C-alpha positions, 0 to 999 in steps of 0.5 A: 500499500503506498501512501500519498502526502497532501499539502493543505492550502488552509483558509483562515476560516477553516479548521481541518484535522489530518489523518495520515492513514485515511484518504484526504477529504476531497477539496482539502487541497493537501499536497500528496507525496511518495517515495521514489527511486529514480532509474530502472525498476528491474530485477537485480541479481546479487552475487553472494558477496555483492551489494547495490546502493539506490538513491531514494527521494520524496516526490510531490504527486501531479501538480502538488508541491510543498508549501513549506520546507519539509523533511522526510524519512522512509521505512520499509513497508511489508504491507505493500508486498501483497498489493504489488503482487496482486497488481503485477501477477508476481509472487515476490517475498518481502526482503529480509531485514538482513538484506537492506539498510538505510544508509542515510534516511532523511531528505529535505524538500524546499518550499514549492518543491516537487522533489527532495534531496536524496537518501540511500538504501543499500541491498545485499544478498545477505539472507536471501535464498537461492531461487527466490525473488524478493521485493523491498517496498519503501514508503514515506514514514514521517514528515516534519515542517507542516501537518498538511501532507498525506502519503500517496495510496497508489505510488511507492518505491520498490527494489526487486532483487534475487540471489544469483548463483555464483560461478567461480569461473565467471569473468572477473573471478579469482579463477578467471580474472579479467585480462589487461593487455592494452590501454583500452583494457585499462580504460575498461576496468571501471565498467567491469567493477561491481559495487560490493564484489571483489573483481579480479584483474591480471596484467598480461603485458607491459603497457606504455601509456605515452600519448594518453592524455584523457585518462580517467581513473576507474574508481573515483566515486563513493561507494568505492569498488573493491578489486584485486589487480595482479600486475603479474611482474609487468610494467605500466610506463609513461602514465600522465594524469591529474590525480592517479592511475586508479583513483581509490585502491580498495582491495589488493594490488601487487606485483606491479611497476608504474614507471616514469609517471607524471601527475599534475594535480587538478583537485584533491589528494594525489599519488601515482597509484591512487588518490586514496588507499583504502576506504572507511568501509574496506581496506587495501593491501599493497605489496611488491609495487614500485613506482617512479616519476614526478608528482606536482601538487599546488591545489590540495593537501595529500601528495604521496608516491603511492597514495595521497591519503591512506585509510586502513592500508597495509603496504609491504615491500614497495618502493617509490623513486619520485620527485614530489613538488608541492606547495601544500601540506602532507607529502611523503615518499610512500603516502601523504597522510593517514586518515584512519579512524579507530579501530582501523590503522595503517601499517607500512613495512619493508619500504624505501623511497628515493628522490626529492620530496618537498612541501609546505610542511609535514613532509617525510621520506616515507610519510608526510603526516602519520596522524592526520586524525587528531583524535586517533592514530596507530600507524605502524612504520617499520623496517623502512629506509629513505635516501630522498632529499627531504625539504620543507618550510618546517615539520619534516623528517627523513622518515615521517614529517609529523607523527603527532598532529602538532600535539607534543604531549598528546593529552586526551588523544589516542595517538600511539604510532609506531616508528620502529627499526627505520633508517634515515640514509637521506641525501639531505634533510633541510628547511626551505625557510629563510626567515629567523622566526620560530617554527616547528621542528625537524628530525632525522627520523621524525620531524615532530613526535609525541610522548605517546609514540613508540620510537624504537631502534631507528638509525641515521646515516653517520654523516647525514646532512641536516639543518632546521629552520634558521630560527631553530638553529639550536636543533642539531643532530643528537642521539636519542634513546627508545621511547614509548608511552611508559618511557616518553622521549626526553624533553628536547632543547627549547626555543628561545622565549620558552615556546616548545616548538622543537620535539624531534626524533633523531634516533641514533647515528651509526658508526662511520663506514657502515652501509645501510645494508649492514645496518638493516641486517644488524636491526634484524630486517627479514632476509627472505624479503631483503638482499643485503649484498649491496650498499643499500638494501633491496628486494630479492629478485629486483635491481639494486637501487642507486645510492646518492653519493655522500656530498660532504662527509662529517655532517655539515651542510653541503655546498649547495648554491644558496638559491638552490638550497632555499628554493 
């Protein structure tokens, strides 16, 4: 049974009561409203792990309009199932409660409007039986803003669905992934993704994207779709874009190289693989992915070699040899900033970065800002190193720029990041600021940390080139012991005037003459992942990275041209 909303145009001499469960009295001029789902009204087959989200709105029937700003809510109405079946000669069963949810359930209709904003209802195959067709009738539950309304008796929104039989050999499944062999195949993956399902792809050839100037990432709109992308050891080269290769990476991505990419931002965060790694609903796992290229961002915060922003991500055995040029916050060799919310968190392990990484502030060789969510952060970064040249205005570090969201003590905040067994083998770490004002600090390992962080067994190159802002000239390299919430980092040197801007973590310097591989081996890095035969650790089966030469052993600043140093 569909309900209709009537809007009464009252006259001063009339007193009319409104009973929403009865037909409106003829001549009362009430506005009549109904729930509607725009688009096709066809039976949808859902795979066992699939879902589909529908937009839901309230509409005025015929020439009726709202005489006031109104808010509507919706509900599922089992009483309409029999009515629908009688009118259409069908035998649908009521959709079980386990198979649907109202993601958002309130809409607003403007005064004199005929259509409201949209809510969302999501359906899944949960609880559906094989061979049974189901119906989800949705009607208006309530309205506020005026009493002069009624629910249509002949109109409602209907979702028709059934559970499809799972075919393990269907295209896009684990047993039969979609093959990617050309640029056109890459362009098609967005149309092959299915909301709520994990769709599989495999790269069958190296793909050269030279000349492709109209790239549109496949996964750019929420709800983001999950996919499993097996790079199969192949390379995608010469990619040019404005955000990323994939948009949002949710699911799994592995065994892939993306070389010589060039991204210039148009809007939002950017990274070579994705603007986002993971989502609020689903995590991402990335392993054995290697990227190189240039990323330019003058528009938005969040710039990274792999991802601009990570949300519930696991990144392992990956590398980024990149030039990052940003005028905004949060730049990092692997990712720009983390935006996870409890209980989710990001783990980065066994990764390395090289190149030149810059930004306004919160800049790091691995991560720019490990704790973007000021109320919570439990990022884990372990067994990583960087040889990158890292520079910013302030809040920058060889591994992490900011691990505390500017909260040194972290009082009242659940910031417990883990930065463990990382190695700062950077070419140089320095400030781009030329004034002598007081700024936030910089560090060999972490630029700005917190007393609640776990800072364990991190090392820096013996002759690391390092300098802080001119106003923080007192911040020089010195050894620091391990720290944890139970044994917090000891107070560092204070700036003049008593303002505590200087709270870095420098780790400990290694003995002169040691190579990064020797240091990593001594720290117990996994020999099944790392090859320690060169000066720098590299991944088993991969080519050894090229180490930047020491420009001036002894830890003093190199003889950069002044304009280059303070660019």
